[in-house]
N, C-alpha and C positions, 0 to 999 in steps of 0.2 A: 504493500500500500504506500502511496505517496503521502508524506507527512506535510509537505509545504502547501500553502494556499495557492489557488489559481484564480486569476481574475482577468478582466479586460479593462484597459485604460485608454481613453482617447488622448492622444498626444501628437502635436504637430500635424493635425489633420488625419491621423491614422489610428486605427483600432489595433492596439498592441496587446498580445497575450503575455501575461506576466506571472511568474512564479515568485512567491515571497514567503519569508519566514522571519519571525523575531521582531523585537522593538529596540529602538536606540538609534545611534548615528547611522545614516544611510550608506550602504555599500551596493553599487551597481555591478553586476556580473555579466559580461558580454561574451557570448559564445563564438565559435568559429565555423568553418565549413568542413564537412557537412554535419552540423550538430544543431541542437536547439537549446533552450533554457534548461532542459533536463540534464545537460552535461554538468551542471553545477549542483546537482542534487546533494552531494556530500557537503559542499561548502555552505549551502543554504542552511543546513541543520547545524553545522559546526559554528558558523558565525552567529546564528540565532542564540545558541547556548552561551556564547561569549559576550552577549549583550549588544548585538548589532541588528539593524534592520536590513536583511539581505534580500535583494531584489534582482531577479534574472529575467529579462524580457526575451521573448522570441524576437530577434531583430526583424526589421521590415523585410518581407519576402520569405520568412521562415515560419515553420510550424503553423500555429493558429493565428499569427499576426497577419495584418492586411498585406497584400502583395501588389503594389502598384504595377501597372502594365508596362509603362515606358521604361526602357533601359536606363535613360538618363536620370531617373529618380533614385539611383543607387550609388551616388557619390558618397565619399566619407562625410562630406559636409551635411548631406541629407540625414545621415544616420546620427551624427553628432547633434543635429537639430532635434531629432526624436528624443535623444537622451536628456538634453537640456529641458525639453518640455516635460519629460517623464519626471525629472527631479521636481519641477514645479507642481505637477499633478499629485505627487506623493507628499506635498506639503513641506518639503525640505528646502533649506537655503543652499545647501551644497551636498556633495557626495564624494566618497572615494570610489574611483572607477577601476575595475579589474577586467582584464580580457585575455583570451587565448586565441592564437591563430589570427583570423581577420578581426576578432574582437580586441586583440592586443593592438593591432594597427589603429583601430578606431579609438581605443583608450588613450594611446599615446597622443594622438592628434586632438582628442577632446581636452586633455590636460594642457597641451601646448596652446590651444586656441582660447580656452575658457578656464584659466586657473581660478577665476572667481567662483565657478560652479563646481569644479572638480579639484578638490583640495589636495589630492594625492592620487598616485597611479601605481598599479601593479600589473605587470605584463608577463605572460607565459609564452615562451617559444619565440615570438617575433620581437627582436630588439627595436629600439628607436633608431631610425636611420635618417640621415639628412636627405635632402632632395637629390635624386639621381642625376647624373650629368646629362642624361639623354632620356627621351621618352621610352616607356616600356616596350613599345613595338620594335624599337631598335636595340634595346638593352638585352632582352631575352632572346636566346639563340633559336634559329630554325634553319633548315636546309631542305633539299628536295626529298630526303628520306624521312625526316622526323622534325617535330617542332616541340618547343618547351610547352609544358601543360597549360601555361597561361594563354598561349596562342590558341590552343585547342578549346579551352573554356570560353574564349572570346568570340567564337563563331556561333551566332544565335542558332539554337535548335540542335546543334551537333552533339554536344555532351548530354543534353537532355534526353535525346533519343536513346543513347547508350545506357544512361543511368536508370532511366525509368522502365526499361525492359524488364528488369527484375530488381526491385528496390532492395530487397533483403540481401541478395548476392552482392549488389553494389556496395552497400554499407559494410557488410561483412569483410569484403576484400579491402576496402579503403581503411577501415578501422584497424584491421590486423596488420596490413602492410606498412602503416605509418606508426605502429606501436613499437614498444620495446620488445615485444614478444618475438619479433623476427630475429633477435640476437644482435650481435655486434654489427653495426651498419657499415657497409663498405660499398665499393663501386658495383658489386654484383648483386646487392640486396634489392629486391623489387621495391620501387618507390612510386607511390601514386602521385607524387609531386615532382616528377622528373620529365623525361622526354616521352612523347607519344608518337608512334609510327604514323606516317601519313596514310598508310593503307590499312590502319587498324584503329583500335580504341585504347583508352587509358587502362581499362580493366583487363586487357588481354594478357599482360605479363604479371598480373598480381596473383598472389596466393589466395586460394579459397580454403581457409582453415577447416579441418574436420570438426572443430569445436570452437566455441567462442572463447576469447581470453578470460582468465579468471577475474579480471577487473570489470567485466561486462556481463551481468546476469542476463539470462534469456528474457526476463520480464523487462529489464531496462532496454535491452536491444529492441524488443518489440515496440517500445515507446517511440524510438527513433524511426523504425520502419513504418509505423502507423503515421507519424508526422509527415514523412516525406512521400508516403503513398498518397496522402491527401493534398499536400502543397505542391508536390513535384520539386524539381531542382532549379527551376528557372530563376526564382528570386535570388537564391544563393549565388548562382553563376553570374547574375547581373552585376554583382560586386566586381568580379574580374573584368567585366566588359566596360568598367569605368576606370580601369587602371590608368589609361591615357589621360582622361579628364582629371582624375585626381592629381596626376603629375603636373598638369597645367595649373590647377588651382593652388598647388603647393608653392608656386612662385611667390604668392602673397605672404607666405610665412618664412621665406628664405632668411636664414640667420637667427630666427627666433628660437630660444631655448625652451626646454621643458623645465620650468622653474619650481615645480612643486616636488615634495618628497616622492621618491620612486623606489620600486622594488622590481627586480627581474629574475625569473626562474626559467630554466630550460632543461629538458630531458637530455641525458647523455646520448640517447639514440634518436633524438629528434631529427626528422628528415631535413630540416632547415640547416643543420650543422654540416650537412654534406655539400652545401652550396659553396663554391669558391669564394673566399674572402669573408664568410660569415663570422668566423671566430675573431677576425680583426675588427669587424664592425662592433661586435659585442665588447671587445676590450676597449674600444675608443668611445663608448657611450658616455662616460663622464664628461666629455667635452661639450655635449649637447644636453646632457641630463646631469647638471652639477650636483643635485641633491639625491643622486642614486645611492641608497644606503647599502645595497647588496646586489650582487650579480652571481647567482648560484646555479651550478650544474647538478641536477639530481641523477644519481647513478642508475643505470639499467632500465630507464623508462624512455618512452618515445614522445610523440607529438601530442597525445591526448593527456597531458600532464595531470590535470585536476581529476581525471577519471582513473588514470593508472596509478597515481600516488596520492590519493585524496588526503591521507593523514599528513603527509609532508607539506602539501600545499596549504591545507587549512591551518596547520600550526604556523607556517611562515607568514600567512596573511594575518592571523590574529596577533602575532608578535609585532608585525609591521604596524597594524592598526593601533595597537595599544601604545606603541612608541610615539605615535603622532601626538 
């Protein structure tokens, strides 16, 4: 049984589905792709016990939240606008914002843009990065044989057709292949966030495990399957289709630091660490996040950090929140 409360809140012109638990200072928890608010089930309970009001929305386009039709409605600024409005609708002056994967990117930029509304930030997996020197269409590689997954995701209808053919198989393969359960990650390890062959799909090279990982119960897995069976994957993929527009908009924030207290955690087997230069980006974060209190690598876990190592993440978050 799900212990957290579920409700709908009108924010920024959208109907957002929200999971929440506890009373006290507000903590917003932002999920990644392909997840929903249920990815934070462990932290909702732990933060509530520690005296915080933990709130995890299904971001626009996900789960039971509203899914705008237009691709251009999915820039980071649109989502940050949703979160600012959500803080208002929850009756709070400000919040600590926490995110993983896409949620981490959104959390960093929310804290960078609106330190008056987001008084601290904690990010899992994705570090804070300065604006890239060139547009993503040129930055991410592709050739006649294969293209980087962001290019594949950016073609409207292409990934949806593959992923929605068998939602359970899609999620099972992606969750397992990006987790620490694949073992030590190297160049031969199947990676859902790597290259996709031009004549195939993203799922073709991924492992379909004989059983779910220990960190994902059948009941919890079915929650995700049900959510994406109802919503489809279009909303989540539209975030990728705005990578270029996000890059253009970031020009307005060039040189601006993340000036609020910050925490960063990453799994030792996170898919992102396989990207060239990622460890150097993480090491250089204090230049643009001067109040970064800790940058920690969690052993033997992968991309779904708050689900794979819930106690570690909850403990780190509670310590960070209390130190504020």
